[in-house]
Backbone as XML, in Angstrom:
<?xml version="1.0"?>
<chain id="A" units="angstrom">
  <residue number="1" name="UNK">
    <atom name="N" x="-19.703" y="10.335" z="-36.853"/>
    <atom name="CA" x="-18.868" y="10.807" z="-35.863"/>
    <atom name="C" x="-19.212" y="9.945" z="-34.099"/>
  </residue>
  <residue number="2" name="UNK">
    <atom name="N" x="-20.420" y="10.004" z="-34.208"/>
    <atom name="CA" x="-21.064" y="9.729" z="-32.888"/>
    <atom name="C" x="-20.842" y="7.987" z="-32.735"/>
  </residue>
  <residue number="3" name="UNK">
    <atom name="N" x="-21.052" y="7.461" z="-33.771"/>
    <atom name="CA" x="-20.966" y="6.041" z="-34.103"/>
    <atom name="C" x="-19.645" y="5.482" z="-33.838"/>
  </residue>
  <residue number="4" name="UNK">
    <atom name="N" x="-18.492" y="6.296" z="-33.910"/>
    <atom name="CA" x="-16.976" y="5.992" z="-33.889"/>
    <atom name="C" x="-16.766" y="6.019" z="-32.245"/>
  </residue>
  <residue number="5" name="UNK">
    <atom name="N" x="-17.294" y="6.948" z="-31.629"/>
    <atom name="CA" x="-17.213" y="6.951" z="-30.538"/>
    <atom name="C" x="-17.870" y="5.445" z="-29.568"/>
  </residue>
  <residue number="6" name="UNK">
    <atom name="N" x="-18.998" y="4.998" z="-30.223"/>
    <atom name="CA" x="-19.478" y="3.939" z="-29.470"/>
    <atom name="C" x="-18.836" y="2.569" z="-29.886"/>
  </residue>
  <residue number="7" name="UNK">
    <atom name="N" x="-18.300" y="2.754" z="-30.991"/>
    <atom name="CA" x="-17.401" y="1.813" z="-31.531"/>
    <atom name="C" x="-16.020" y="1.624" z="-30.627"/>
  </residue>
  <residue number="8" name="UNK">
    <atom name="N" x="-15.644" y="2.739" z="-30.372"/>
    <atom name="CA" x="-14.355" y="2.764" z="-29.678"/>
    <atom name="C" x="-14.469" y="2.175" z="-28.262"/>
  </residue>
  <residue number="9" name="UNK">
    <atom name="N" x="-15.464" y="2.944" z="-27.760"/>
    <atom name="CA" x="-15.865" y="2.393" z="-26.223"/>
    <atom name="C" x="-16.140" y="1.207" z="-26.007"/>
  </residue>
  <residue number="10" name="UNK">
    <atom name="N" x="-16.861" y="0.316" z="-27.161"/>
    <atom name="CA" x="-17.472" y="-0.844" z="-27.175"/>
    <atom name="C" x="-16.183" y="-1.790" z="-27.056"/>
  </residue>
  <residue number="11" name="UNK">
    <atom name="N" x="-15.177" y="-1.513" z="-28.254"/>
    <atom name="CA" x="-13.781" y="-1.939" z="-28.447"/>
    <atom name="C" x="-13.268" y="-2.011" z="-27.306"/>
  </residue>
  <residue number="12" name="UNK">
    <atom name="N" x="-12.904" y="-0.941" z="-26.538"/>
    <atom name="CA" x="-12.101" y="-0.845" z="-25.599"/>
    <atom name="C" x="-12.526" y="-1.454" z="-24.154"/>
  </residue>
  <residue number="13" name="UNK">
    <atom name="N" x="-14.157" y="-1.613" z="-24.288"/>
    <atom name="CA" x="-14.607" y="-2.399" z="-22.970"/>
    <atom name="C" x="-14.430" y="-3.952" z="-23.365"/>
  </residue>
  <residue number="14" name="UNK">
    <atom name="N" x="-14.507" y="-4.121" z="-24.480"/>
    <atom name="CA" x="-13.812" y="-5.846" z="-24.846"/>
    <atom name="C" x="-12.592" y="-6.129" z="-24.403"/>
  </residue>
  <residue number="15" name="UNK">
    <atom name="N" x="-11.836" y="-5.167" z="-24.792"/>
    <atom name="CA" x="-10.376" y="-5.366" z="-24.602"/>
    <atom name="C" x="-9.965" y="-5.548" z="-23.184"/>
  </residue>
  <residue number="16" name="UNK">
    <atom name="N" x="-10.410" y="-4.742" z="-22.507"/>
    <atom name="CA" x="-10.417" y="-4.481" z="-21.122"/>
    <atom name="C" x="-10.940" y="-5.632" z="-20.387"/>
  </residue>
  <residue number="17" name="UNK">
    <atom name="N" x="-12.204" y="-6.138" z="-20.628"/>
    <atom name="CA" x="-12.519" y="-7.476" z="-20.018"/>
    <atom name="C" x="-11.710" y="-8.559" z="-20.348"/>
  </residue>
  <residue number="18" name="UNK">
    <atom name="N" x="-11.068" y="-8.514" z="-21.642"/>
    <atom name="CA" x="-10.395" y="-9.806" z="-22.248"/>
    <atom name="C" x="-9.087" y="-9.624" z="-21.262"/>
  </residue>
  <residue number="19" name="UNK">
    <atom name="N" x="-8.595" y="-8.481" z="-20.969"/>
    <atom name="CA" x="-7.214" y="-8.436" z="-20.441"/>
    <atom name="C" x="-7.091" y="-8.710" z="-18.999"/>
  </residue>
  <residue number="20" name="UNK">
    <atom name="N" x="-8.390" y="-8.513" z="-18.379"/>
    <atom name="CA" x="-8.811" y="-8.992" z="-16.968"/>
    <atom name="C" x="-8.855" y="-10.471" z="-16.807"/>
  </residue>
  <residue number="21" name="UNK">
    <atom name="N" x="-10.093" y="-11.096" z="-17.685"/>
    <atom name="CA" x="-9.828" y="-12.514" z="-17.606"/>
    <atom name="C" x="-8.521" y="-13.110" z="-17.842"/>
  </residue>
  <residue number="22" name="UNK">
    <atom name="N" x="-7.687" y="-12.528" z="-19.012"/>
    <atom name="CA" x="-6.502" y="-13.475" z="-19.075"/>
    <atom name="C" x="-5.795" y="-13.080" z="-17.940"/>
  </residue>
  <residue number="23" name="UNK">
    <atom name="N" x="-5.569" y="-12.015" z="-17.236"/>
    <atom name="CA" x="-4.513" y="-11.825" z="-16.282"/>
    <atom name="C" x="-4.988" y="-12.705" z="-15.112"/>
  </residue>
  <residue number="24" name="UNK">
    <atom name="N" x="-6.502" y="-13.204" z="-14.912"/>
    <atom name="CA" x="-6.870" y="-14.147" z="-13.967"/>
    <atom name="C" x="-6.238" y="-15.301" z="-14.242"/>
  </residue>
  <residue number="25" name="UNK">
    <atom name="N" x="-6.713" y="-15.594" z="-15.402"/>
    <atom name="CA" x="-6.206" y="-16.853" z="-15.627"/>
    <atom name="C" x="-4.756" y="-17.237" z="-15.572"/>
  </residue>
  <residue number="26" name="UNK">
    <atom name="N" x="-3.787" y="-16.186" z="-15.815"/>
    <atom name="CA" x="-2.534" y="-16.364" z="-15.622"/>
    <atom name="C" x="-2.151" y="-16.452" z="-14.260"/>
  </residue>
  <residue number="27" name="UNK">
    <atom name="N" x="-2.734" y="-15.643" z="-13.517"/>
    <atom name="CA" x="-2.476" y="-15.655" z="-12.003"/>
    <atom name="C" x="-3.018" y="-17.094" z="-11.356"/>
  </residue>
  <residue number="28" name="UNK">
    <atom name="N" x="-4.190" y="-17.764" z="-12.040"/>
    <atom name="CA" x="-4.493" y="-19.181" z="-11.427"/>
    <atom name="C" x="-3.492" y="-20.407" z="-11.803"/>
  </residue>
  <residue number="29" name="UNK">
    <atom name="N" x="-2.888" y="-19.920" z="-13.056"/>
    <atom name="CA" x="-1.816" y="-20.945" z="-13.422"/>
    <atom name="C" x="-0.745" y="-20.804" z="-12.289"/>
  </residue>
  <residue number="30" name="UNK">
    <atom name="N" x="-0.370" y="-19.692" z="-12.121"/>
    <atom name="CA" x="0.918" y="-19.417" z="-11.271"/>
    <atom name="C" x="0.656" y="-20.156" z="-9.661"/>
  </residue>
  <residue number="31" name="UNK">
    <atom name="N" x="-0.935" y="-19.919" z="-9.259"/>
    <atom name="CA" x="-1.172" y="-20.266" z="-8.037"/>
    <atom name="C" x="-1.035" y="-21.968" z="-8.133"/>
  </residue>
  <residue number="32" name="UNK">
    <atom name="N" x="-1.612" y="-22.277" z="-9.187"/>
    <atom name="CA" x="-1.333" y="-23.935" z="-9.356"/>
    <atom name="C" x="-0.043" y="-24.267" z="-9.236"/>
  </residue>
  <residue number="33" name="UNK">
    <atom name="N" x="0.823" y="-23.770" z="-10.189"/>
    <atom name="CA" x="2.349" y="-24.144" z="-10.115"/>
    <atom name="C" x="2.988" y="-23.726" z="-8.704"/>
  </residue>
  <residue number="34" name="UNK">
    <atom name="N" x="2.270" y="-23.195" z="-7.974"/>
    <atom name="CA" x="3.239" y="-22.928" z="-6.565"/>
    <atom name="C" x="2.419" y="-24.012" z="-5.389"/>
  </residue>
  <residue number="35" name="UNK">
    <atom name="N" x="1.211" y="-24.407" z="-5.844"/>
    <atom name="CA" x="0.839" y="-25.259" z="-5.034"/>
    <atom name="C" x="1.340" y="-26.681" z="-5.401"/>
  </residue>
  <residue number="36" name="UNK">
    <atom name="N" x="1.845" y="-26.801" z="-6.399"/>
    <atom name="CA" x="2.709" y="-28.139" z="-6.695"/>
    <atom name="C" x="4.124" y="-27.916" z="-6.417"/>
  </residue>
  <residue number="37" name="UNK">
    <atom name="N" x="4.740" y="-26.752" z="-6.538"/>
    <atom name="CA" x="6.176" y="-26.592" z="-5.924"/>
    <atom name="C" x="6.184" y="-26.844" z="-4.194"/>
  </residue>
  <residue number="38" name="UNK">
    <atom name="N" x="5.171" y="-26.263" z="-3.869"/>
    <atom name="CA" x="5.085" y="-26.372" z="-2.452"/>
    <atom name="C" x="3.784" y="-26.668" z="-1.684"/>
  </residue>
  <residue number="39" name="UNK">
    <atom name="N" x="3.655" y="-27.946" z="-1.775"/>
    <atom name="CA" x="2.546" y="-28.584" z="-1.266"/>
    <atom name="C" x="2.195" y="-28.380" z="0.031"/>
  </residue>
  <residue number="40" name="UNK">
    <atom name="N" x="0.945" y="-28.674" z="0.354"/>
    <atom name="CA" x="0.637" y="-28.450" z="1.869"/>
    <atom name="C" x="0.574" y="-29.522" z="2.402"/>
  </residue>
  <residue number="41" name="UNK">
    <atom name="N" x="1.445" y="-30.065" z="3.429"/>
    <atom name="CA" x="1.289" y="-31.468" z="3.920"/>
    <atom name="C" x="0.740" y="-31.314" z="5.123"/>
  </residue>
  <residue number="42" name="UNK">
    <atom name="N" x="0.178" y="-32.603" z="5.692"/>
    <atom name="CA" x="-0.876" y="-32.521" z="6.760"/>
    <atom name="C" x="-0.533" y="-32.160" z="7.997"/>
  </residue>
  <residue number="43" name="UNK">
    <atom name="N" x="0.769" y="-32.512" z="8.243"/>
    <atom name="CA" x="1.383" y="-32.221" z="9.450"/>
    <atom name="C" x="1.704" y="-30.740" z="9.664"/>
  </residue>
  <residue number="44" name="UNK">
    <atom name="N" x="1.678" y="-29.940" z="8.566"/>
    <atom name="CA" x="1.854" y="-28.605" z="8.620"/>
    <atom name="C" x="0.780" y="-27.865" z="9.502"/>
  </residue>
  <residue number="45" name="UNK">
    <atom name="N" x="-0.429" y="-28.392" z="9.271"/>
    <atom name="CA" x="-1.800" y="-27.817" z="9.740"/>
    <atom name="C" x="-2.635" y="-27.357" z="8.779"/>
  </residue>
  <residue number="46" name="UNK">
    <atom name="N" x="-2.197" y="-26.293" z="8.474"/>
    <atom name="CA" x="-2.907" y="-25.515" z="7.285"/>
    <atom name="C" x="-4.129" y="-24.925" z="7.820"/>
  </residue>
  <residue number="47" name="UNK">
    <atom name="N" x="-5.397" y="-24.727" z="7.039"/>
    <atom name="CA" x="-6.674" y="-24.414" z="7.541"/>
    <atom name="C" x="-7.283" y="-25.611" z="8.494"/>
  </residue>
  <residue number="48" name="UNK">
    <atom name="N" x="-6.759" y="-26.690" z="8.586"/>
    <atom name="CA" x="-7.182" y="-27.655" z="9.634"/>
    <atom name="C" x="-6.656" y="-27.487" z="10.971"/>
  </residue>
  <residue number="49" name="UNK">
    <atom name="N" x="-5.667" y="-26.651" z="11.168"/>
    <atom name="CA" x="-4.911" y="-26.527" z="12.297"/>
    <atom name="C" x="-5.773" y="-25.354" z="13.372"/>
  </residue>
  <residue number="50" name="UNK">
    <atom name="N" x="-6.116" y="-26.243" z="14.796"/>
    <atom name="CA" x="-6.776" y="-25.783" z="15.848"/>
    <atom name="C" x="-5.956" y="-25.250" z="16.921"/>
  </residue>
</chain>
């Protein structure tokens, strides 16, 4: 019985970490897509603007 709780906890931890990394990967793809759709032009300034 106690072993089942540990197995369930370990499984939930692995699934949770996998879901987190999958979500972060999807968000990075969305950010890359947005950078390609809306590129930062040099005359806009961005981080270099003073």
